[in-house]
N, C-alpha and C positions, 0 to 999 in steps of 0.2 A: 791660778791666773794664767791660763794658756790662751792667748789670742793668736798664736802663730799657726798651729797645726791641729786638725781634727784627726781622729782615728781613721776615718774613711780615706783622708788624703794620705796618711801614713801607709795604710794597707794597699790602696789602689795605685796611687801615683808613685810613691817612693818604693813600693814593693816590699815593705817591712813584714817581718814574720812574727813579731811579738803578739801575744794575745792582747785583747783590749785591757784586761786587768794589769798586765805588765806595762803596757803603754801608759795607762793612767797613773801608775805608780811613779814613773820616771819623767813624764812630760813637763811637769812644773820645774823640776831641776834642770832639765835640758834647756828650757826657755831661759831660765836664769843664767845659765852658762853662756848661751849665745848673746844674751843682752849684755853680759859682762865683757865678753871679748870684742863686742862691737861698740863698746862705750855708750850703750843705750840707743844707738842708731837703728838697731833692728826693730825697735818699737814703731818707728815711723816708716819702716820698709817691710812690715810683716806680710804684705801681700806678694812680695817677690818670691818666686819659686826657689831662688838660691837660699833665701833665709829659711824657708820651709824645709828644704832638703837638708840644710845644715842642722836644724833642730831634730829632724828625724834621725840623722846619723849620730848625733850626740845622745839621743834617747836610746838607740841601739847599744851604743858604747856603755852607757851607764847601767843598763840592764845586764849586759855581758859581764861588766866588772862586778856588779852585785852577785851574780850567779857564781862567778869564780871565787869570790871571797867566801860565800856560803859553803862551797865545796871544800875550801881549804881553811876552815876554822877562823875566818875573818882576816887572814893574813894576805898581804899584798903580794901577788904572784908577779915575779919579774920575768920568768919564761917557763914554758911548758913544752914537752916533747912527747909525742905519743909513740914514737918508734920503739923505744925501750922503756917507756914511761918514766919520765924524769920531770921534776918540778923544782924550780929555783925560786926562793922567796926573797923579796927585796929587803935589805937591811938599811934602815934609815941612816945609821951612823956611817956605814961603809959606802953606801950608794950616794950619800950626800943630799938626799931629797926626802921629803915627807910623803906619806901616802897621798895627801891632798895635792902636793906639788906634782906628783906623778899623774894624777887624774886630770889636773889642769892642762898638762902638756898633751895628754891623749885627746882631751876635748878639743883643744885648739887644732890639733892635727886633723881630727875628723871633720871639723867645721871649715877649716881652711880650704879644703878641696872645693867647696861650693862658694865660699865667701870671698876668696882672694880677688877674683876679677871684679867684684862689686865696689871695692874701695871701702867697705864697711869695717875692715880690719885696720885701716890706716889710723895711726895715732895723731896725725896732723889735724889742724882745724880747717874746716872747709870754708872757703870764701863765698860770700853771697853775691 
């Protein structure tokens, strides 16, 4: 149920580098995340470039997160360094957050760049 972004928009306007297969695997979740953080208001504003760009950014993030987990046996990577090759894995008990909580924060940060000026992230009720 993706009514926000087509693959051609993702590749041409956003400049995304995911394959069409990778994009299709993540786009439904990306739309759901943007819908959630905008309290459903993205649905009535899906023609806005800011909404489309936010969905594209979240799609990239979700794909990158999936790829990192595959490379590290499904574990949540807290940090990675290529200089001397070092990987730190997040520990739910010590870091105080679940893997789901971590991805929610990352999604919000990726989408916020595009959505903050639109007011779609505001929790308040809009007046008519």
